[in-house]
N, C-alpha and C positions, 0 to 999 in steps of 0.2 A: 485908358489903354491906348498906347501909341500904335502907329501903323507898323506893319511887319518890317523887320530888320532887312536892309538891302542885301546883307550877306545870306540871310535865309532865302530870300527871293532868288539869288544867284544859285544857291544850292538846289532849289527846286528846278531851275532851268537845266541844270546838269543831270538831274535825275531823269530816267527814261519815262516816256509817256505811259507805258504799261504799268510801271511801278506807281506813278501818280494816280492813275485810274484805280488801281487796286487799293491804295490807301484811301482814296476818296470813297470807293464803294464800301470798304470796311467802316469808315467813319459814319457814313450815312446809315448803315445797318445798326451801328451802335446807338446813334441818335434815335432811330426808329424804336429800338428796344427800350431806350430810356423814356421815350414818349409813351409807350405802352405802360411803363412803370408808374406814370402819373395816375393811371386809372386802376391798376391792379395792385392790391395790397401785397406787401412783402417783396415786390419786385423793385429793386432800387433804381432810381432815376439818375441821381447825381453820379453814381459809380460808373454808369455807362457813358455819361457825358464826359467824365474825366478820361475814360479810355478813348473817347472819340477825339479829344484835343490833340494828342500827338499824331493821330491819323490825318487830321486836317492841317496840322503844321507841316506835314510832308506832302500835302496835295493841294490844299486850298487855303491860303492865308485869309481870304475873305470869310470863309465859313468858320475858321478858327476865331477870328475877331467877332463874328456874330455870336458865337457861343460865349466868349469872354465878356461881351457887352450885354448879354441877355439880362433883362431886368430881374427875372426870378432866379435863374441858375448862375448867372455870371459872377456874383460876389463869392459864392462858394467855390467856383472853379478857379477864380483868381487867388483866393486864399490857399487852396490846395497847391496851385502851381508855385506861388511865391514862398509859402512857409510850410507846406505839407499839413495845413491846419484842417481840423474836422470840428464843426460846430458842436457845442454841448448837446443840443437836442438830437443831433445825429448819433453822437456817442451813446446817449441813453437809448435811442431807438434800436441801434444795432445790438447793443448788449441785451436789451429786453427781447429782441427777436431771436437771438441765439439761445437765450434761456428757454423761451417758449418752444423753439424748434427742438431743443434737446429734450424737453419734457414730453413733447409729442412723439419724438423718436422713441424714447423709452417706453411710453405707453403703447404705441402702435406696434413696434417691432419686438419689444421685450428681448433686447440683445443680451448676450452672455456678459457677465460682469467685466471681463477684460475688454470686450469691444466697447461697452459703454464708457469704461474708463479712458480708452483711447480717444473716443469721440469727444469726451469731456475735456481731455487734455488739449486737443487741437482747438476746440472752441475757446478754452481759457487762454490759450496762447494768442488767438485772434483778438479776443476781448482786451487782453493786456496791451497788445500793439495799438489798438484803436484808442484806448484810454490814455496812452502815453503820447499821443499826437497833440500838438498845441491846439488850443481852441481859438 
């Protein structure tokens, strides 16, 4: 992964200090939530790190590079940034999580058929989008 683009660095300098601090704060919060996701089942880690990348791109190229070069999460983040790719195991986990979540929703809430159908349609759309991403 190369050093940050000089044009990106110039854009950061033109951006106001308050905006950079806000982006930095949001990026740090997203990384913290992602870190919690390492230990809490069903809380995604990589998703929050993907969201943190553009925050750091607007505030701290050094932290952006740290995320992209991270030994555990870096390859998935680079794959997402370059190709919009989702690894096969992540596709399987997300679809299984949605199916289990829907089953628990139906069991615990006992929704009206139309509500259950609506939720199922949204989850099916999300699963279709995930499955169509490159691996």
